[in-house]
N, C-alpha and C positions, 0 to 999 in steps of 0.2 A: 156759140158756133164757131164763132171765130178761130177758138182756141184748139179745136177738138182737130186738128192735124198734127199739131205737134205734144201734146192728151194722147193721139194713135201712135205715133214713134215712139214716146217711150213705155208705153203699155208692148209697145213690139221688141223690143230690145231687155236684156239682162237683167240691167236695172231692175224689173218690173217682179222680178223670180220673188220676194217676199211682199206682194201684192195681187199676190194669182196668176200673173204677165209667166212668160213672156205668151201672147192673143195675140192674133191675127186680129187687122181693122175691127173688123164684122165685131167682131168680140169686144174690143176695146171702146163699141157705139156703145154698147150695152151696156157697159159700166161708164162711162156720156148721161145716159140716156137715165141710170136709177142714180149722179150722182143732180143732176138739173130738174128729178120728179121729185125729189126730198120737198123740194119749193113749194109748190102745189099741194101735195098732198099732208107733208106733216106742218112744215112755218119757218126750218129751216134744213138748210143745204149747203152746197160745196159755193166756193167762192173763189173765179181765178187769180190767178197771184200776181200783180206787174209790176215792174221795175219801174218806178215815182218821175225817172228822167228825161226815158226817152221809148217809156210805152213794152219792153219785153215779156213775153210773158214765158213765168216762170217754174209753174206747177199750179196744185195748189190747195184747198185745208177746205179742211168741211168739219161738217154740223149734220148724222148720220147716224141711222136709225130702221135695218133693211128690214126684212124682218128676220131675219137668223144670224142677228147681232141682237145677242142677249142684253147689253145696254146700251145706247146714246156713248156711240163714239167722235173723238177728238180727230179727224186723220188729218197729214200735210202729206207731202207727194212734191219734190220739188224733180226740174228737169235738170238732164246730162248739163254740166259743170253753173251749175249756179247754189251745187252747196257752199258750206262756211262764210259766207257772208251774214250769219244771222234770220234771214229770209225766211225759213220755216219757222224760229223760236217767235221770233216778231210777228209772223201770219198766226200762227198756231195762239197765241196768247191771246190778243183778240178778236178771235173765231168765241176763244176758250169766257173768254172777259163781255163776250155781245152775248154766249150761251145763256150762261149767270146773272146777267144781268134781264133779261126778254122769254125765257124759258119756267114757266113755274116748278119746281120743284129739278129743277135738272143735275140731276145726275149724270158723272162726265168720264168719259174711261178714254183711254186708246188701246189700240190690241196690234202687238207691233212683235212683230217673227222676231227669235232668239237671236238671229243672227244681220241681226242690225240694227246694229254697232250704235249710225249717228242718227236713228227715231229712239233709240233710248235715251243717250245724248241731251232732243231734243227732249222729249218727256221729264227728264229730270229737273232741263236749267227750269222746262215751264214750274217744276215745281210738282210733277204726280209723284207717287208712291206706288211701290207696284203692292200687289193684292195679289196674295198667294192664294186665297180663297175664291174670289171670281171665277170665272167661266171666258172666253172668248170663244170667236165663233167657228175656230180654228182647234182642233188640240194639244197644237202648242203653243200658244198666239200667247202670247206676256202678256197681263192688265196689266196697264199704269192709275190708277184714280188721278182726277186732279180736283182737287180743295178749290173753293171759289176762289178771285179770285184777288187778287195779288197788290 
């Protein structure tokens, strides 16, 4: 709950354009609750990403499968100013490996806006490959399919 203010600020900014934003604080609350509710409903969900040395909230990584997603997704988001340090790749690799170790039959994709070159780069660094056949939740979403733990 202590991460919500930073989360809502991110989702109200232009940086959230590729994730359904920008949205007002109330709508960000629904996004936040969706992320948290995945744990009791599905046994997986979102983790806050914090910097070890000072506990700063950097963003989140999530395994999610809301009813409007065709497949289980590995997603990530970093708050403004924390890009370019490898945080998203490191956190997403840990979440991916956790999913493959703990979720039976874990198929895992990442849905990425074609305009989000940074997230495409993260997916490719994780070893995910573009799936030209799979459908995403949005008609323009690119689908990157993750292989088992590296």
